[in-house]
N, C-alpha and C positions, 0 to 999 in steps of 0.2 A: 443530580437532576431530580426534580420533584416527582413523586408518585401520587396516585389518587388520594392517598391518606393524608398527604401534606397540604392539600389544597382546600381552602375555605370555600364553602358553598356560595355561588353567586346569589346576589340579593334577589330572591324570588319569594313567592308564597308557597313554595313546595313543602309538602309534608315530609316526615321522616322517611317514609317509604319511597317517596319521589326522589329524595336526596340520595338514598342508597342506590336507587336505579340509575340516577345520573352518574354517580361515581363508578358504578360497575360498567356502564356504557362507555364512559370516558376511558376507563382502563382498557376495555376490550377493543375500542375503536381508535383511540388516539395514541395511547402510550405504546402500542405495538410498533409505532413508526419512529420511535426514538432513535434507533440506529441510523435509519435513512436520513432523518433530520440532522443528526450530528454529522454524518458524512458530508452532506451538502453545506452545512454551516462551516465546516472546515475549509471547503473549497471557496466559500465566500470570504472568510476572515483570514485564512492562512495562519491561524493561531489557535492552539488547543483551548486555552482558557477563554478566549473571546468566543469560540464556537460553543463552549459549554454555556456561557452566559446567554448567547443568542438562543440556544435551544431552550434554556430555562425560561427566558422571557416569552418565547413562542408558546410554550406549554401553558404558562400562566395566563397569557392573553387568550389562548384557545379555551381554557377552562372558564375564564370570565365571560366569554362569548358562547359558551357551550349550549345555552338555551336557544341560540340562533341556528345551530347546526341542525340540518334536516336528516333525521335518521334514515339510513338506506341510501344516502348519497355518498359521494367519494370523500371520505374523511382525509385520506392522505393528501389529495389535491388541495383540500380546504386548509390543512395545516401548512402545506408548502407555500400557499399564498400568504398566510400570516408570517411565516419565516422570511420569505422574500421581501415583503413590504416592511417588516420590522428592520431587517438589515439595511435596505435601501434608504429608508427614512432616517435611521440612526446614522448611517454613513454620510448621507448628504448633509445632515445637520452638523456633524462634526467637521465635515469638509468646509461648509460655509463659514463656520466659526474660525477655522484655520486660515481661510482665504481672506477674511475680513482683517485679521491680525496682520497678515502679510501685506495686504494693501495699505493698511495704516502705516506700517513701517516704511513702505516705499513712497508714501505720500499720495497715493491714488487708490481708488476703488478698483477691484478686479472687474474686468468687463463682463465676465459671467462666471457662475459657479460650476463646480464639478457636475457633469451630466449624470443623470440617474442610471443610464445604461452602463456607464463606465464603472459603476460600483461593484460589478460582479468580479469575484476573485475565485481562485482555485486553491485547493489545499496544498500543503507541502507534498511534493511527489512521494516522499517516503511513507506518508500515511494516507494520502488521498486515493490512490488507485491500486494499492497492494492486492486487493481482492480481485482486481481485473487483470493482474499480471501485465500491466502496461509498461513498456520500456521507456527509458529516458528520452529517446527520440520522439516517441509518441507524445509524451508529456510536454516536450518543447513545442511540438506542433500545435497541441491544444492551447498552450499558453500564448502562442503567436496569433491565435484567432482574435477577431474583434470581440469585445466583451459581450455584445448581444448575441453573437454567434456561439460563443462558449456556453452561454446560459441555456440555449435550446439544445445544444449537444448533451450537456450533462443531464438535463431533464428527460430527454428522449432516449439517449443511448446508455446512460448509466442508471437512471431511475425508472426507465420504461414507462414514462407518461405518454398518453396519446396526444395527437395534435390539439384536440379540443381541450384537454386538461392543461396543456402547456399554455394555450391561449388564455385560459382563465387565470393561471398562475401569474403570468407576466403582463397580462392586461393588454393584449393586442389581438387583431383578427387571426383566424386560423390560417388564412392565406399568407399572412406575414410570417407566421411560424414556419409554414412549409417552405417558403422562399428562403428564410434564414437558414433552416436546416439543410436544404439542398446546397446552398452556397457554402455553408460551413463544411459539409462532407466533401464537396468538390475541392475546397482549399486543402483539407486534410489529405485527400487522395494525392493531390499534386505535391504537397510537402513531404509525403511519406513514400513517394515512388521509389527513390533510391533505397530507402530502408527495406521496402518490400523485396526489391531485387536481391538484397543481401541474403534474404531467406529463400531465394529461388522462386519468388512469386512474380509473375509477369503482370505489370500494371500499365494500363494505357493512361497516360497523363492527359487530363482534360485540356481542350484547346482554349 
């Protein structure tokens, strides 16, 4: 993955001192989030090499747009928005190309292309949630959620973003984020009721 010394300076009229400051700020504000970006990229791509490529492209795009970042604002959310958009746009483009080929083989065009929301994926359980000590049952329940529900769960409960930050990242109103997260947690509670009882935890299954 790139570091600040491997990135060429964006085309600006910056002086040498300005350039050094930009690099130092990028290193201190952006590169500290590499691990979080990589963990989420794994959940999206389910592939280590693809995740590394996605993070590298995110960092390069972030550096190219660094002059647009407002110092003092939430850099992590800014980077995650780039990561998510980069993945969704790339995934949708590849899926469109694949569906066009499939449609040509069958002699008809596909009625519609892969939805943007369905592009969300999770990492291989063996690497995705080790730090959270999540059991296979929990991982199965997470994978069974609707893609848009999984997205808000990972951003809220695994990356600790606020409702407002998630809304900015996924591009929907805060109320929609809250509704999706509530419904996702309710679905997880119902799916994991038996699992909780195995550990002696009483769970009231939502009606």
